[in-house]
C-alpha positions in Angstrom: -90.5 139.6 -184.4 -87.8 138.0 -182.8 -88.2 136.5 -179.4 -87.3 138.8 -176.3 -88.2 137.0 -173.1 -88.0 138.8 -169.5 -85.1 138.3 -167.1 -85.7 139.2 -163.8 -84.2 136.2 -162.4 -80.7 137.1 -163.5 -80.7 139.5 -160.3 -82.1 137.1 -157.9 -80.0 136.0 -155.0 -80.5 133.5 -152.0 -84.6 133.2 -153.1 -86.7 130.8 -154.5 -89.3 131.8 -157.2 -92.2 129.9 -159.0 -91.6 129.7 -162.5 -93.3 128.0 -165.5 -91.0 125.0 -164.9 -91.6 124.9 -160.9 -90.0 126.4 -158.1 -86.2 127.4 -158.5 -83.8 128.4 -155.8 -81.6 131.4 -157.3 -77.9 132.2 -156.5 -76.2 135.1 -157.7 -72.2 135.0 -157.8 -69.6 137.6 -158.9 -66.9 135.8 -160.7 -64.2 138.4 -161.7 -63.8 141.4 -164.3 -63.7 141.3 -168.0 -60.9 143.4 -169.5 -62.3 145.0 -172.7 -59.8 146.4 -174.7 -61.7 147.4 -177.6 -65.1 147.4 -176.3 -66.2 144.6 -178.9 -67.7 141.9 -177.2 -67.4 138.1 -178.3 -69.6 135.2 -176.8 -68.8 131.7 -178.1 -67.7 128.4 -176.9 -64.1 129.1 -175.9 -63.0 125.6 -176.4 -64.1 125.1 -180.1 -63.8 129.1 -181.0 -65.5 129.1 -184.2 -68.1 131.7 -183.9 -65.9 134.6 -182.8 -67.4 137.9 -184.7 -68.1 140.4 -181.9 -71.7 141.8 -181.6 -72.6 144.7 -183.7 -72.9 147.0 -180.5 -69.5 148.3 -178.9 -69.1 149.4 -175.3 -66.7 151.6 -174.0 -63.2 150.2 -173.3 -62.7 149.2 -169.7 -62.8 146.5 -166.8 -66.8 145.1 -166.0 -67.9 142.7 -163.5 -69.0 139.5 -164.9 -72.0 137.5 -162.8 -73.3 134.1 -163.0 -76.8 133.4 -161.6 -77.1 129.8 -160.6 -80.7 127.9 -160.5 -81.8 124.9 -158.6 -84.9 123.2 -159.4 -86.4 121.9 -156.2 -86.1 118.3 -157.3 -82.8 118.5 -158.8 -79.6 118.1 -156.5 -77.3 120.5 -157.9 -77.7 124.1 -159.1 -76.7 124.9 -162.6 -75.7 128.5 -164.4 -78.7 129.8 -165.8 -77.5 133.3 -166.7 -74.2 134.8 -167.4 -74.1 138.6 -167.0 -71.8 141.1 -168.0 -72.4 144.2 -166.3 -71.6 147.4 -167.5 -73.6 149.6 -165.0 -75.1 148.6 -161.8 -78.8 148.7 -162.8 -81.4 146.6 -164.1 -82.4 147.3 -167.8 -86.1 148.4 -168.8 -85.8 146.7 -172.4 -84.1 144.1 -174.2 -82.3 143.6 -177.5 -81.0 140.6 -178.9 -77.3 140.9 -179.4 -76.5 139.8 -183.0 -72.8 139.5 -184.1 -71.6 141.4 -187.3 -73.0 139.8 -190.5 -76.6 138.8 -188.9 -79.6 140.4 -189.2 -82.5 140.7 -186.9 -85.1 140.8 -189.9 -84.8 137.5 -190.8 -85.6 136.1 -187.2 -89.1 135.1 -186.9 -91.6 134.8 -183.9 -90.1 132.8 -181.0 -86.9 132.7 -182.8 -83.3 133.6 -181.7 -79.9 133.7 -182.7 -77.4 132.3 -180.5 -74.1 130.8 -180.2 -73.4 126.9 -180.6 -71.7 125.0 -177.6 -70.0 121.6 -178.0 -68.3 121.3 -174.7 -70.5 122.6 -172.4 -68.9 125.8 -171.9 -69.6 129.4 -172.8 -67.6 132.6 -172.4 -67.0 136.3 -172.6 -64.2 137.8 -174.1 -62.7 141.2 -176.1 -62.5 140.4 -179.9 -58.6 141.3 -179.1 -58.4 138.4 -176.9 -59.6 135.6 -179.8 -56.2 134.9 -181.2 -54.6 134.9 -177.6 -57.3 132.2 -176.6 -56.5 130.5 -179.7 -52.9 130.4 -179.0 -53.9 128.9 -175.1 -56.7 126.8 -175.7 -55.1 123.7 -175.0 -54.0 125.2 -171.6 -57.6 126.3 -171.1 -58.5 122.7 -171.6 -56.1 121.3 -169.1 -57.0 123.9 -166.8 -60.8 123.1 -166.8 -60.4 119.2 -167.0 -58.6 119.5 -163.4 -61.3 121.7 -162.3 -64.4 119.5 -163.5 -66.5 120.6 -160.0 -66.0 124.6 -160.9 -68.6 126.2 -163.1 -66.7 129.3 -164.0 -63.0 130.4 -164.5 -61.4 133.6 -165.1 -58.4 132.8 -167.6 -55.5 135.5 -168.1 -54.4 135.4 -171.6 -51.9 138.3 -171.4 -49.8 139.5 -168.6 -49.0 142.9 -170.1 -52.6 143.8 -171.0 -54.4 141.7 -168.5 -56.6 140.5 -171.6 -58.4 137.4 -170.2 -61.4 135.2 -171.0 -64.3 134.4 -168.6 -65.7 131.0 -169.2 -68.6 129.5 -167.4 -70.5 126.2 -167.6 -73.4 126.4 -170.0 -76.3 125.2 -168.2 -77.1 121.7 -168.7 -74.4 121.5 -171.5 -74.2 121.7 -175.1 -76.9 123.6 -177.2 -77.4 126.7 -178.7 -77.6 129.7 -176.3 -79.1 133.6 -176.9 -77.6 137.0 -175.5 -79.6 139.7 -175.2 -78.3 143.5 -174.7 -79.9 145.0 -171.8 -80.6 148.9 -172.1 -81.7 151.6 -169.6 -84.4 154.1 -169.6 -81.9 156.8 -171.4 -81.6 154.0 -174.0 -78.0 153.3 -173.0 -76.4 149.7 -172.7 -75.9 148.3 -169.4 -75.5 144.7 -169.6 -75.0 141.9 -171.6 -76.9 138.4 -170.8 -76.5 135.0 -172.0 -79.4 133.1 -171.4 -78.8 128.9 -170.8 -82.5 128.2 -171.1 -83.0 126.3 -167.7 -86.2 128.0 -167.1 -88.9 129.3 -169.3 
């Protein structure tokens, strides 16, 4: 059975909790609305753009808030993004399901295994699948903006003025790696969020 951890810490704000990795100080930050024109969500490294199949679950098209929860281990100087959360409803889920892109099968995942998207530039993102081709055209522009704003942990990058389609990018924890995403469901078995875990805590 695939690995499905708990994610209560993603909602923590201005508090310190004890984790398996020691005490962590949490802060939750709203970083803008993601426009989903088709409701098919893509999570990937926006500067390599090579894993762009949308997740199998679709949501209703609309504008949805994106939050970053940062964590700072008390022995570290600076906080880093721990979770990126696409919030479809302002409620906490009561169960999680690994988010798989089209073509992947959960049955091949063993205990403590997960599917995740690869990061080679220290950056992850959420976007609608209809934004992928626009991002390919503007990748160099995005790279230049991020190079100028090295200290910022996220960016709401507008791809098209007429539709408002955008790509919300965020630093991927401590850097490159493979990071899983999970759908959160409420008690009615409705999807209420999508979360990417940058694995800074266990």
